[in-house]
BADRENSE-875372 format. One record per atom (N, C-alpha, C, CB): residue number from 1; residue in one letter; atom name; x, z, y. Coordinates in Angstrom, 3 decimals, padded with zeros to 6 digits. Glycine has a CB too. Example, Ala and Ser with C-alpha at 12.3 -4.5 7.8 and 13.67 -1.06 7.14 Angstrom:
node resi:1, resn:a, name:N, xx:013.190, zz:007.800, yy:-005.690
node resi:1, resn:a, name:CA, xx:012.300, zz:007.800, yy:-004.500
node resi:1, resn:a, name:C, xx:013.200, zz:007.800, yy:-003.300
node resi:1, resn:a, name:CB, xx:011.308, zz:009.046, yy:-004.473
node resi:2, resn:s, name:N, xx:012.850, zz:007.080, yy:-002.250
node resi:2, resn:s, name:CA, xx:013.670, zz:007.140, yy:-001.060
node resi:2, resn:s, name:C, xx:012.900, zz:007.870, yy:000.030
node resi:2, resn:s, name:CB, xx:014.084, zz:005.725, yy:-000.598
//
This chain:
node resi:1, resn:m, name:N, xx:001.780, zz:-001.018, yy:002.353
node resi:1, resn:m, name:CA, xx:001.411, zz:-002.108, yy:003.225
node resi:1, resn:m, name:C, xx:001.039, zz:-001.575, yy:004.609
node resi:1, resn:m, name:CB, xx:000.253, zz:-002.905, yy:002.620
node resi:2, resn:y, name:N, xx:000.222, zz:-000.523, yy:004.632
node resi:2, resn:y, name:CA, xx:-000.203, zz:000.064, yy:005.897
node resi:2, resn:y, name:C, xx:000.997, zz:000.553, yy:006.692
node resi:2, resn:y, name:CB, xx:-001.181, zz:001.214, yy:005.653
node resi:3, resn:l, name:N, xx:001.884, zz:001.269, yy:006.025
node resi:3, resn:l, name:CA, xx:003.049, zz:001.817, yy:006.703
node resi:3, resn:l, name:C, xx:003.942, zz:000.691, yy:007.225
node resi:3, resn:l, name:CB, xx:003.839, zz:002.735, yy:005.757
node resi:4, resn:r, name:N, xx:004.186, zz:-000.307, yy:006.404
node resi:4, resn:r, name:CA, xx:005.022, zz:-001.436, yy:006.822
node resi:4, resn:r, name:C, xx:004.432, zz:-002.133, yy:008.040
node resi:4, resn:r, name:CB, xx:005.185, zz:-002.436, yy:005.674
node resi:5, resn:k, name:N, xx:003.111, zz:-002.333, yy:008.005
node resi:5, resn:k, name:CA, xx:002.441, zz:-003.001, yy:009.124
node resi:5, resn:k, name:C, xx:002.621, zz:-002.206, yy:010.413
node resi:5, resn:k, name:CB, xx:000.943, zz:-003.191, yy:008.823
node resi:6, resn:n, name:N, xx:002.459, zz:-000.884, yy:010.340
node resi:6, resn:n, name:CA, xx:002.561, zz:-000.064, yy:011.539
node resi:6, resn:n, name:C, xx:003.994, zz:000.114, yy:012.020
node resi:6, resn:n, name:CB, xx:001.950, zz:001.279, yy:011.287
node resi:7, resn:v, name:N, xx:004.944, zz:000.114, yy:011.117
node resi:7, resn:v, name:CA, xx:006.344, zz:000.265, yy:011.517
node resi:7, resn:v, name:C, xx:006.779, zz:-000.918, yy:012.374
node resi:7, resn:v, name:CB, xx:007.255, zz:000.392, yy:010.278
node resi:8, resn:f, name:N, xx:006.374, zz:-002.115, yy:012.007
node resi:8, resn:f, name:CA, xx:006.856, zz:-003.305, yy:012.702
node resi:8, resn:f, name:C, xx:005.884, zz:-003.857, yy:013.747
node resi:8, resn:f, name:CB, xx:007.155, zz:-004.370, yy:011.702
node resi:9, resn:r, name:N, xx:004.724, zz:-003.258, yy:013.883
node resi:9, resn:r, name:CA, xx:003.713, zz:-003.745, yy:014.832
node resi:9, resn:r, name:C, xx:004.223, zz:-003.608, yy:016.272
node resi:9, resn:r, name:CB, xx:002.378, zz:-002.964, yy:014.656
node resi:10, resn:g, name:N, xx:004.396, zz:-004.739, yy:016.927
node resi:10, resn:g, name:CA, xx:004.770, zz:-004.763, yy:018.329
node resi:10, resn:g, name:C, xx:006.149, zz:-004.198, yy:018.640
node resi:10, resn:g, name:CB, xx:003.769, zz:-004.023, yy:019.100
node resi:11, resn:r, name:N, xx:007.000, zz:-004.103, yy:017.644
node resi:11, resn:r, name:CA, xx:008.334, zz:-003.533, yy:017.847
node resi:11, resn:r, name:C, xx:009.407, zz:-004.550, yy:017.474
node resi:11, resn:r, name:CB, xx:008.508, zz:-002.242, yy:017.018
node resi:12, resn:h, name:N, xx:010.500, zz:-004.459, yy:018.168
node resi:12, resn:h, name:CA, xx:011.701, zz:-005.215, yy:017.791
node resi:12, resn:h, name:C, xx:012.778, zz:-004.178, yy:017.486
node resi:12, resn:h, name:CB, xx:012.164, zz:-006.228, yy:018.943
node resi:13, resn:i, name:N, xx:012.873, zz:-003.808, yy:016.225
node resi:13, resn:i, name:CA, xx:013.804, zz:-002.768, yy:015.797
node resi:13, resn:i, name:C, xx:015.195, zz:-003.380, yy:015.687
node resi:13, resn:i, name:CB, xx:013.362, zz:-002.132, yy:014.439
node resi:14, resn:t, name:N, xx:016.150, zz:-002.724, yy:016.334
node resi:14, resn:t, name:CA, xx:017.481, zz:-003.320, yy:016.450
node resi:14, resn:t, name:C, xx:018.546, zz:-002.676, yy:015.577
node resi:14, resn:t, name:CB, xx:017.920, zz:-003.258, yy:017.857
node resi:15, resn:d, name:N, xx:018.289, zz:-001.460, yy:015.066
node resi:15, resn:d, name:CA, xx:019.303, zz:-000.848, yy:014.207
node resi:15, resn:d, name:C, xx:018.644, zz:000.082, yy:013.189
node resi:15, resn:d, name:CB, xx:020.339, zz:-000.072, yy:015.054
node resi:16, resn:i, name:N, xx:019.418, zz:000.507, yy:012.224
node resi:16, resn:i, name:CA, xx:018.905, zz:001.297, yy:011.107
node resi:16, resn:i, name:C, xx:018.413, zz:002.670, yy:011.562
node resi:16, resn:i, name:CB, xx:019.982, zz:001.461, yy:010.042
node resi:17, resn:d, name:N, xx:019.068, zz:003.271, yy:012.543
node resi:17, resn:d, name:CA, xx:018.633, zz:004.584, yy:013.029
node resi:17, resn:d, name:C, xx:017.254, zz:004.504, yy:013.678
node resi:17, resn:d, name:CB, xx:019.651, zz:005.146, yy:014.030
node resi:18, resn:e, name:N, xx:017.041, zz:003.450, yy:014.451
node resi:18, resn:e, name:CA, xx:015.725, zz:003.252, yy:015.059
node resi:18, resn:e, name:C, xx:014.669, zz:003.029, yy:013.978
node resi:18, resn:e, name:CB, xx:015.753, zz:002.057, yy:016.038
node resi:19, resn:l, name:N, xx:015.001, zz:002.237, yy:012.967
node resi:19, resn:l, name:CA, xx:014.074, zz:002.000, yy:011.864
node resi:19, resn:l, name:C, xx:013.716, zz:003.312, yy:011.174
node resi:19, resn:l, name:CB, xx:014.680, zz:001.014, yy:010.853
node resi:20, resn:k, name:N, xx:014.699, zz:004.146, yy:010.913
node resi:20, resn:k, name:CA, xx:014.442, zz:005.439, yy:010.276
node resi:20, resn:k, name:C, xx:013.530, zz:006.310, yy:011.138
node resi:20, resn:k, name:CB, xx:015.763, zz:006.171, yy:010.004
node resi:21, resn:r, name:N, xx:013.773, zz:006.354, yy:012.446
node resi:21, resn:r, name:CA, xx:012.929, zz:007.151, yy:013.353
node resi:21, resn:r, name:C, xx:011.485, zz:006.667, yy:013.337
node resi:21, resn:r, name:CB, xx:013.478, zz:007.094, yy:014.786
node resi:22, resn:v, name:N, xx:011.314, zz:005.354, yy:013.403
node resi:22, resn:v, name:CA, xx:009.959, zz:004.788, yy:013.427
node resi:22, resn:v, name:C, xx:009.249, zz:005.056, yy:012.102
node resi:22, resn:v, name:CB, xx:010.006, zz:003.265, yy:013.711
node resi:23, resn:i, name:N, xx:009.938, zz:004.888, yy:010.987
node resi:23, resn:i, name:CA, xx:009.333, zz:005.152, yy:009.678
node resi:23, resn:i, name:C, xx:008.904, zz:006.611, yy:009.582
node resi:23, resn:i, name:CB, xx:010.319, zz:004.807, yy:008.537
node resi:24, resn:r, name:N, xx:009.768, zz:007.522, yy:010.002
node resi:24, resn:r, name:CA, xx:009.409, zz:008.954, yy:009.949
node resi:24, resn:r, name:C, xx:008.190, zz:009.248, yy:010.827
node resi:24, resn:r, name:CB, xx:010.605, zz:009.828, yy:010.400
node resi:25, resn:r, name:N, xx:008.166, zz:008.697, yy:012.014
node resi:25, resn:r, name:CA, xx:007.043, zz:008.926, yy:012.930
node resi:25, resn:r, name:C, xx:005.743, zz:008.402, yy:012.322
node resi:25, resn:r, name:CB, xx:007.307, zz:008.247, yy:014.295
node resi:26, resn:e, name:N, xx:005.782, zz:007.195, yy:011.776
node resi:26, resn:e, name:CA, xx:004.570, zz:006.621, yy:011.171
node resi:26, resn:e, name:C, xx:004.178, zz:007.389, yy:009.908
node resi:26, resn:e, name:CB, xx:004.788, zz:005.125, yy:010.838
node resi:27, resn:w, name:N, xx:005.155, zz:007.843, yy:009.125
node resi:27, resn:w, name:CA, xx:004.884, zz:008.612, yy:007.923
node resi:27, resn:w, name:C, xx:004.127, zz:009.897, yy:008.262
node resi:27, resn:w, name:CB, xx:006.190, zz:008.938, yy:007.193
node resi:28, resn:h, name:N, xx:004.592, zz:010.587, yy:009.301
node resi:28, resn:h, name:CA, xx:003.953, zz:011.840, yy:009.702
node resi:28, resn:h, name:C, xx:002.588, zz:011.614, yy:010.349
node resi:28, resn:h, name:CB, xx:004.853, zz:012.597, yy:010.659
node resi:29, resn:a, name:N, xx:002.323, zz:010.407, yy:010.810
node resi:29, resn:a, name:CA, xx:001.031, zz:010.090, yy:011.429
node resi:29, resn:a, name:C, xx:-000.039, zz:009.727, yy:010.395
node resi:29, resn:a, name:CB, xx:001.198, zz:008.944, yy:012.415
node resi:30, resn:l, name:N, xx:000.363, zz:009.547, yy:009.139
node resi:30, resn:l, name:CA, xx:-000.614, zz:009.206, yy:008.106
node resi:30, resn:l, name:C, xx:-001.635, zz:010.333, yy:007.936
node resi:30, resn:l, name:CB, xx:000.094, zz:008.919, yy:006.767
node resi:31, resn:h, name:N, xx:-002.887, zz:009.955, yy:007.781
node resi:31, resn:h, name:CA, xx:-003.944, zz:010.931, yy:007.514
node resi:31, resn:h, name:C, xx:-004.006, zz:011.201, yy:006.011
node resi:31, resn:h, name:CB, xx:-005.324, zz:010.423, yy:008.043
node resi:32, resn:q, name:N, xx:-004.422, zz:012.385, yy:005.646
node resi:32, resn:q, name:CA, xx:-004.509, zz:012.746, yy:004.232
node resi:32, resn:q, name:C, xx:-005.416, zz:011.789, yy:003.471
node resi:32, resn:q, name:CB, xx:-005.016, zz:014.177, yy:004.079
node resi:33, resn:s, name:N, xx:-006.480, zz:011.306, yy:004.100
node resi:33, resn:s, name:CA, xx:-007.385, zz:010.378, yy:003.414
node resi:33, resn:s, name:C, xx:-006.667, zz:009.078, yy:003.033
node resi:33, resn:s, name:CB, xx:-008.600, zz:010.066, yy:004.305
node resi:34, resn:q, name:N, xx:-005.735, zz:008.621, yy:003.880
node resi:34, resn:q, name:CA, xx:-004.960, zz:007.417, yy:003.560
node resi:34, resn:q, name:C, xx:-004.040, zz:007.681, yy:002.369
node resi:34, resn:q, name:CB, xx:-004.133, zz:006.957, yy:004.787
node resi:35, resn:i, name:N, xx:-003.447, zz:008.843, yy:002.345
node resi:35, resn:i, name:CA, xx:-002.565, zz:009.211, yy:001.235
node resi:35, resn:i, name:C, xx:-003.366, zz:009.306, yy:-000.057
node resi:35, resn:i, name:CB, xx:-001.847, zz:010.551, yy:001.524
node resi:36, resn:n, name:N, xx:-004.542, zz:009.922, yy:000.016
node resi:36, resn:n, name:CA, xx:-005.397, zz:010.044, yy:-001.171
node resi:36, resn:n, name:C, xx:-005.804, zz:008.681, yy:-001.715
node resi:36, resn:n, name:CB, xx:-006.645, zz:010.860, yy:-000.842
node resi:37, resn:r, name:N, xx:-006.138, zz:007.733, yy:-000.827
node resi:37, resn:r, name:CA, xx:-006.505, zz:006.385, yy:-001.282
node resi:37, resn:r, name:C, xx:-005.331, zz:005.702, yy:-001.972
node resi:37, resn:r, name:CB, xx:-006.987, zz:005.529, yy:-000.099
node resi:38, resn:a, name:N, xx:-004.130, zz:005.899, yy:-001.430
node resi:38, resn:a, name:CA, xx:-002.940, zz:005.301, yy:-002.051
node resi:38, resn:a, name:C, xx:-002.700, zz:005.892, yy:-003.437
node resi:38, resn:a, name:CB, xx:-001.696, zz:005.516, yy:-001.161
node resi:39, resn:i, name:N, xx:-002.885, zz:007.199, yy:-003.566
node resi:39, resn:i, name:CA, xx:-002.716, zz:007.863, yy:-004.867
node resi:39, resn:i, name:C, xx:-003.743, zz:007.333, yy:-005.858
node resi:39, resn:i, name:CB, xx:-002.849, zz:009.402, yy:-004.725
node resi:40, resn:d, name:N, xx:-004.993, zz:007.214, yy:-005.424
node resi:40, resn:d, name:CA, xx:-006.043, zz:006.695, yy:-006.307
node resi:40, resn:d, name:C, xx:-005.741, zz:005.270, yy:-006.751
node resi:40, resn:d, name:CB, xx:-007.402, zz:006.744, yy:-005.606
node resi:41, resn:a, name:N, xx:-005.269, zz:004.444, yy:-005.825
node resi:41, resn:a, name:CA, xx:-004.922, zz:003.061, yy:-006.174
node resi:41, resn:a, name:C, xx:-003.767, zz:003.038, yy:-007.166
node resi:41, resn:a, name:CB, xx:-004.554, zz:002.253, yy:-004.908
node resi:42, resn:f, name:N, xx:-002.798, zz:003.903, yy:-006.972
node resi:42, resn:f, name:CA, xx:-001.655, zz:003.961, yy:-007.879
node resi:42, resn:f, name:C, xx:-002.102, zz:004.370, yy:-009.276
node resi:42, resn:f, name:CB, xx:-000.595, zz:004.940, yy:-007.352
node resi:43, resn:r, name:N, xx:-002.982, zz:005.355, yy:-009.345
node resi:43, resn:r, name:CA, xx:-003.478, zz:005.795, yy:-010.650
node resi:43, resn:r, name:C, xx:-004.154, zz:004.649, yy:-011.396
node resi:43, resn:r, name:CB, xx:-004.458, zz:006.962, yy:-010.482
node resi:44, resn:s, name:N, xx:-004.982, zz:003.873, yy:-010.696
node resi:44, resn:s, name:CA, xx:-005.675, zz:002.774, yy:-011.373
node resi:44, resn:s, name:C, xx:-004.685, zz:001.710, yy:-011.843
node resi:44, resn:s, name:CB, xx:-006.722, zz:002.145, yy:-010.439
node resi:45, resn:r, name:N, xx:-003.640, zz:001.488, yy:-011.081
node resi:45, resn:r, name:CA, xx:-002.629, zz:000.509, yy:-011.481
node resi:45, resn:r, name:C, xx:-001.871, zz:000.982, yy:-012.718
node resi:45, resn:r, name:CB, xx:-001.648, zz:000.249, yy:-010.329
node resi:46, resn:v, name:N, xx:-001.523, zz:002.268, yy:-012.750
node resi:46, resn:v, name:CA, xx:-000.815, zz:002.816, yy:-013.912
node resi:46, resn:v, name:C, xx:-001.704, zz:002.730, yy:-015.155
node resi:46, resn:v, name:CB, xx:-000.388, zz:004.288, yy:-013.652
node resi:47, resn:r, name:N, xx:-002.977, zz:003.069, yy:-015.007
node resi:47, resn:r, name:CA, xx:-003.903, zz:002.971, yy:-016.140
node resi:47, resn:r, name:C, xx:-003.951, zz:001.540, yy:-016.677
node resi:47, resn:r, name:CB, xx:-005.317, zz:003.431, yy:-015.723
node resi:48, resn:k, name:N, xx:-003.971, zz:000.565, yy:-015.767
node resi:48, resn:k, name:CA, xx:-004.040, zz:-000.836, yy:-016.183
node resi:48, resn:k, name:C, xx:-002.758, zz:-001.252, yy:-016.899
node resi:48, resn:k, name:CB, xx:-004.288, zz:-001.746, yy:-014.968
node resi:49, resn:v, name:N, xx:-001.611, zz:-000.803, yy:-016.433
node resi:49, resn:v, name:CA, xx:-000.344, zz:-001.113, yy:-017.101
node resi:49, resn:v, name:C, xx:-000.361, zz:-000.555, yy:-018.521
node resi:49, resn:v, name:CB, xx:000.858, zz:-000.537, yy:-016.303
node resi:50, resn:v, name:N, xx:-000.833, zz:000.678, yy:-018.675
node resi:50, resn:v, name:CA, xx:-000.916, zz:001.294, yy:-020.007
node resi:50, resn:v, name:C, xx:-001.873, zz:000.493, yy:-020.882
node resi:50, resn:v, name:CB, xx:-001.382, zz:002.777, yy:-019.909
node resi:51, resn:e, name:N, xx:-003.015, zz:000.122, yy:-020.314
node resi:51, resn:e, name:CA, xx:-004.018, zz:-000.655, yy:-021.066
node resi:51, resn:e, name:C, xx:-003.443, zz:-001.988, yy:-021.533
node resi:51, resn:e, name:CB, xx:-005.271, zz:-000.899, yy:-020.202
node resi:52, resn:l, name:N, xx:-002.577, zz:-002.589, yy:-020.717
node resi:52, resn:l, name:CA, xx:-001.989, zz:-003.890, yy:-021.052
node resi:52, resn:l, name:C, xx:-000.634, zz:-003.747, yy:-021.754
node resi:52, resn:l, name:CB, xx:-001.827, zz:-004.730, yy:-019.786
node resi:53, resn:n, name:N, xx:-000.353, zz:-002.539, yy:-022.255
node resi:53, resn:n, name:CA, xx:000.909, zz:-002.275, yy:-022.961
node resi:53, resn:n, name:C, xx:002.129, zz:-002.667, yy:-022.137
node resi:53, resn:n, name:CB, xx:000.932, zz:-003.020, yy:-024.284
node resi:54, resn:g, name:N, xx:002.079, zz:-002.340, yy:-020.856
node resi:54, resn:g, name:CA, xx:003.211, zz:-002.619, yy:-019.975
node resi:54, resn:g, name:C, xx:003.214, zz:-004.014, yy:-019.393
node resi:54, resn:g, name:CB, xx:004.474, zz:-002.405, yy:-020.708
node resi:55, resn:g, name:N, xx:002.159, zz:-004.769, yy:-019.618
node resi:55, resn:g, name:CA, xx:002.095, zz:-006.143, yy:-019.107
node resi:55, resn:g, name:C, xx:001.987, zz:-006.220, yy:-017.596
node resi:55, resn:g, name:CB, xx:000.931, zz:-006.857, yy:-019.718
node resi:56, resn:h, name:N, xx:002.095, zz:-007.422, yy:-017.098
node resi:56, resn:h, name:CA, xx:002.059, zz:-007.703, yy:-015.671
node resi:56, resn:h, name:C, xx:000.612, zz:-007.585, yy:-015.173
node resi:56, resn:h, name:CB, xx:002.641, zz:-009.121, yy:-015.368
node resi:57, resn:i, name:N, xx:000.391, zz:-006.828, yy:-014.099
node resi:57, resn:i, name:CA, xx:-000.975, zz:-006.565, yy:-013.640
node resi:57, resn:i, name:C, xx:-001.311, zz:-007.197, yy:-012.294
node resi:57, resn:i, name:CB, xx:-001.195, zz:-005.092, yy:-013.553
node resi:58, resn:e, name:N, xx:-000.363, zz:-007.834, yy:-011.643
node resi:58, resn:e, name:CA, xx:-000.619, zz:-008.357, yy:-010.300
node resi:58, resn:e, name:C, xx:-001.772, zz:-009.348, yy:-010.268
node resi:58, resn:e, name:CB, xx:000.627, zz:-009.016, yy:-009.758
node resi:59, resn:k, name:N, xx:-001.854, zz:-010.239, yy:-011.231
node resi:59, resn:k, name:CA, xx:-002.948, zz:-011.214, yy:-011.247
node resi:59, resn:k, name:C, xx:-004.289, zz:-010.516, yy:-011.431
node resi:59, resn:k, name:CB, xx:-002.733, zz:-012.250, yy:-012.365
node resi:60, resn:f, name:N, xx:-004.312, zz:-009.489, yy:-012.281
node resi:60, resn:f, name:CA, xx:-005.548, zz:-008.736, yy:-012.489
node resi:60, resn:f, name:C, xx:-006.035, zz:-008.150, yy:-011.176
node resi:60, resn:f, name:CB, xx:-005.339, zz:-007.620, yy:-013.526
node resi:61, resn:f, name:N, xx:-005.141, zz:-007.490, yy:-010.412
node resi:61, resn:f, name:CA, xx:-005.558, zz:-006.840, yy:-009.173
node resi:61, resn:f, name:C, xx:-005.862, zz:-007.847, yy:-008.075
node resi:61, resn:f, name:CB, xx:-004.488, zz:-005.880, yy:-008.703
node resi:62, resn:l, name:N, xx:-005.203, zz:-008.991, yy:-008.075
node resi:62, resn:l, name:CA, xx:-005.531, zz:-010.028, yy:-007.103
node resi:62, resn:l, name:C, xx:-006.956, zz:-010.514, yy:-007.324
node resi:62, resn:l, name:CB, xx:-004.540, zz:-011.203, yy:-007.199
node resi:63, resn:i, name:N, xx:-007.297, zz:-010.805, yy:-008.565
node resi:63, resn:i, name:CA, xx:-008.654, zz:-011.256, yy:-008.892
node resi:63, resn:i, name:C, xx:-009.660, zz:-010.153, yy:-008.607
node resi:63, resn:i, name:CB, xx:-008.747, zz:-011.692, yy:-010.369
node resi:64, resn:f, name:N, xx:-009.346, zz:-008.928, yy:-008.991
node resi:64, resn:f, name:CA, xx:-010.226, zz:-007.791, yy:-008.754
node resi:64, resn:f, name:C, xx:-010.515, zz:-007.624, yy:-007.260
node resi:64, resn:f, name:CB, xx:-009.604, zz:-006.508, yy:-009.321
node resi:65, resn:n, name:N, xx:-009.469, zz:-007.684, yy:-006.434
node resi:65, resn:n, name:CA, xx:-009.649, zz:-007.533, yy:-004.987
node resi:65, resn:n, name:C, xx:-010.468, zz:-008.666, yy:-004.393
node resi:65, resn:n, name:CB, xx:-008.300, zz:-007.464, yy:-004.296
node resi:66, resn:l, name:N, xx:-010.282, zz:-009.881, yy:-004.883
node resi:66, resn:l, name:CA, xx:-011.079, zz:-011.007, yy:-004.393
node resi:66, resn:l, name:C, xx:-012.551, zz:-010.832, yy:-004.751
node resi:66, resn:l, name:CB, xx:-010.551, zz:-012.328, yy:-004.967
node resi:67, resn:v, name:N, xx:-012.826, zz:-010.360, yy:-005.960
node resi:67, resn:v, name:CA, xx:-014.211, zz:-010.141, yy:-006.383
node resi:67, resn:v, name:C, xx:-014.850, zz:-009.047, yy:-005.538
node resi:67, resn:v, name:CB, xx:-014.275, zz:-009.768, yy:-007.882
node resi:68, resn:i, name:N, xx:-014.164, zz:-007.933, yy:-005.370
node resi:68, resn:i, name:CA, xx:-014.686, zz:-006.822, yy:-004.573
node resi:68, resn:i, name:C, xx:-014.924, zz:-007.282, yy:-003.136
node resi:68, resn:i, name:CB, xx:-013.710, zz:-005.617, yy:-004.604
node resi:69, resn:h, name:N, xx:-013.974, zz:-008.012, yy:-002.589
node resi:69, resn:h, name:CA, xx:-014.128, zz:-008.504, yy:-001.205
node resi:69, resn:h, name:C, xx:-015.368, zz:-009.407, yy:-001.079
node resi:69, resn:h, name:CB, xx:-012.853, zz:-009.282, yy:-000.761
node resi:70, resn:s, name:N, xx:-015.582, zz:-010.261, yy:-002.066
node resi:70, resn:s, name:CA, xx:-016.736, zz:-011.160, yy:-001.996
node resi:70, resn:s, name:C, xx:-018.051, zz:-010.389, yy:-002.113
node resi:70, resn:s, name:CB, xx:-016.650, zz:-012.219, yy:-003.101
node resi:71, resn:w, name:N, xx:-018.057, zz:-009.301, yy:-002.859
node resi:71, resn:w, name:CA, xx:-019.258, zz:-008.467, yy:-002.974
node resi:71, resn:w, name:C, xx:-019.577, zz:-007.770, yy:-001.658
node resi:71, resn:w, name:CB, xx:-019.081, zz:-007.429, yy:-004.084
node resi:72, resn:l, name:N, xx:-018.523, zz:-007.415, yy:-000.916
node resi:72, resn:l, name:CA, xx:-018.726, zz:-006.674, yy:000.332
node resi:72, resn:l, name:C, xx:-019.151, zz:-007.564, yy:001.486
node resi:72, resn:l, name:CB, xx:-017.466, zz:-005.946, yy:000.706
node resi:73, resn:m, name:N, xx:-018.929, zz:-008.842, yy:001.345
node resi:73, resn:m, name:CA, xx:-019.259, zz:-009.773, yy:002.443
node resi:73, resn:m, name:C, xx:-020.700, zz:-010.154, yy:002.430
node resi:73, resn:m, name:CB, xx:-018.417, zz:-011.021, yy:002.366
//
């Protein structure tokens, strides 16, 4: 999500080569802490899929994120 947001922020990309250049530039600009957070989030999602025997987890994480967000406000 972060990468997608930054790739298209304020840009009008007109061809695939430009898109590739912008993606590479944004990819290399990522901080290690952002990568670590993505890895941690992925691990929790995989654990949940295993726990649900391969079931659909999107609703679980939507509710989880809403609860966490409400706690932080």
